[in-house]
C-alpha beads as a LAMMPS data file, in Angstrom:
LAMMPS data file: protein, C-alpha beads

94 atoms
93 bonds

1 atom types
1 bond types

-500.0 500.0 xlo xhi
-500.0 500.0 ylo yhi
-500.0 500.0 zlo zhi

Masses

1 110.0

Atoms # bond

1 1 1 -375.237 -218.096 -126.811
2 1 1 -373.839 -215.596 -124.354
3 1 1 -375.032 -215.947 -120.777
4 1 1 -375.166 -212.687 -118.848
5 1 1 -374.803 -213.261 -115.115
6 1 1 -377.813 -212.349 -113.044
7 1 1 -377.672 -209.428 -110.606
8 1 1 -378.954 -211.690 -107.828
9 1 1 -376.279 -213.463 -105.837
10 1 1 -378.735 -216.288 -105.047
11 1 1 -379.242 -217.415 -108.636
12 1 1 -376.857 -219.729 -110.418
13 1 1 -376.439 -220.780 -114.017
14 1 1 -377.470 -224.342 -114.765
15 1 1 -375.686 -226.699 -117.146
16 1 1 -378.408 -226.179 -119.746
17 1 1 -377.696 -222.447 -119.837
18 1 1 -380.812 -221.246 -117.984
19 1 1 -380.910 -219.276 -114.770
20 1 1 -381.949 -221.131 -111.625
21 1 1 -383.945 -218.873 -109.308
22 1 1 -384.167 -219.041 -105.551
23 1 1 -387.773 -220.055 -104.961
24 1 1 -388.100 -218.438 -101.524
25 1 1 -386.781 -215.106 -102.770
26 1 1 -389.106 -215.223 -105.769
27 1 1 -392.089 -215.875 -103.497
28 1 1 -391.063 -212.941 -101.262
29 1 1 -390.746 -210.621 -104.277
30 1 1 -394.178 -211.618 -105.591
31 1 1 -395.734 -211.132 -102.155
32 1 1 -394.003 -207.751 -101.805
33 1 1 -395.323 -206.668 -105.205
34 1 1 -398.850 -207.789 -104.298
35 1 1 -398.630 -205.884 -101.017
36 1 1 -398.244 -202.575 -102.840
37 1 1 -402.015 -202.587 -103.378
38 1 1 -402.849 -202.924 -99.677
39 1 1 -404.692 -200.081 -97.978
40 1 1 -405.683 -199.193 -94.424
41 1 1 -405.690 -201.983 -91.861
42 1 1 -404.396 -204.559 -94.322
43 1 1 -401.380 -202.351 -95.053
44 1 1 -400.625 -201.872 -91.346
45 1 1 -400.846 -205.586 -90.565
46 1 1 -398.580 -206.382 -93.516
47 1 1 -396.027 -203.827 -92.299
48 1 1 -396.126 -205.397 -88.816
49 1 1 -395.615 -208.884 -90.249
50 1 1 -392.727 -207.672 -92.409
51 1 1 -391.081 -205.972 -89.421
52 1 1 -391.450 -209.115 -87.302
53 1 1 -389.994 -211.262 -90.095
54 1 1 -387.006 -208.933 -90.582
55 1 1 -386.253 -208.608 -86.858
56 1 1 -386.724 -212.258 -85.996
57 1 1 -390.060 -212.034 -84.215
58 1 1 -389.622 -208.773 -82.328
59 1 1 -392.804 -206.706 -82.402
60 1 1 -392.899 -203.013 -83.153
61 1 1 -393.540 -200.572 -80.334
62 1 1 -397.006 -199.074 -80.319
63 1 1 -397.294 -195.405 -81.081
64 1 1 -398.131 -193.405 -77.969
65 1 1 -401.367 -191.418 -77.945
66 1 1 -401.838 -188.404 -75.661
67 1 1 -404.150 -189.187 -72.731
68 1 1 -406.594 -186.412 -73.582
69 1 1 -407.103 -187.767 -77.093
70 1 1 -407.369 -191.364 -75.855
71 1 1 -410.100 -190.422 -73.343
72 1 1 -412.029 -188.666 -76.092
73 1 1 -411.718 -191.675 -78.399
74 1 1 -413.034 -194.024 -75.712
75 1 1 -415.967 -191.729 -74.888
76 1 1 -416.883 -191.517 -78.561
77 1 1 -416.699 -195.319 -78.865
78 1 1 -419.076 -195.702 -75.886
79 1 1 -421.527 -193.249 -77.480
80 1 1 -421.395 -195.204 -80.761
81 1 1 -422.114 -198.482 -78.934
82 1 1 -425.022 -196.952 -77.019
83 1 1 -426.467 -195.476 -80.216
84 1 1 -426.167 -198.837 -81.974
85 1 1 -427.907 -200.642 -79.098
86 1 1 -430.653 -198.008 -79.039
87 1 1 -431.199 -198.270 -82.810
88 1 1 -431.362 -202.077 -82.647
89 1 1 -433.845 -201.887 -79.784
90 1 1 -436.037 -199.363 -81.626
91 1 1 -436.010 -201.416 -84.812
92 1 1 -437.146 -204.496 -82.911
93 1 1 -434.267 -206.711 -84.061
94 1 1 -433.204 -207.618 -80.507

Bonds

1 1 1 2
2 1 2 3
3 1 3 4
4 1 4 5
5 1 5 6
6 1 6 7
7 1 7 8
8 1 8 9
9 1 9 10
10 1 10 11
11 1 11 12
12 1 12 13
13 1 13 14
14 1 14 15
15 1 15 16
16 1 16 17
17 1 17 18
18 1 18 19
19 1 19 20
20 1 20 21
21 1 21 22
22 1 22 23
23 1 23 24
24 1 24 25
25 1 25 26
26 1 26 27
27 1 27 28
28 1 28 29
29 1 29 30
30 1 30 31
31 1 31 32
32 1 32 33
33 1 33 34
34 1 34 35
35 1 35 36
36 1 36 37
37 1 37 38
38 1 38 39
39 1 39 40
40 1 40 41
41 1 41 42
42 1 42 43
43 1 43 44
44 1 44 45
45 1 45 46
46 1 46 47
47 1 47 48
48 1 48 49
49 1 49 50
50 1 50 51
51 1 51 52
52 1 52 53
53 1 53 54
54 1 54 55
55 1 55 56
56 1 56 57
57 1 57 58
58 1 58 59
59 1 59 60
60 1 60 61
61 1 61 62
62 1 62 63
63 1 63 64
64 1 64 65
65 1 65 66
66 1 66 67
67 1 67 68
68 1 68 69
69 1 69 70
70 1 70 71
71 1 71 72
72 1 72 73
73 1 73 74
74 1 74 75
75 1 75 76
76 1 76 77
77 1 77 78
78 1 78 79
79 1 79 80
80 1 80 81
81 1 81 82
82 1 82 83
83 1 83 84
84 1 84 85
85 1 85 86
86 1 86 87
87 1 87 88
88 1 88 89
89 1 89 90
90 1 90 91
91 1 91 92
92 1 92 93
93 1 93 94
């Protein structure tokens, strides 16, 4: 039969006529396809890992948050913690 060369430069044609795939590239493609379903935190961590892998271990810079917003976020977090402690105390769990 006629063997059509693969588009991938990594694959080679074997003596039996089949196409030999690069295992590492195949694993990366499968992982990349599976990552399309990630959402939220899982998506962000996957993007970080991909960036680190592509750049040889260099981490991405964190996005800067305005001070006013950051202070508000921290105050809100403290209120949430206090409310949680108060609710646990009232329920008698702790």
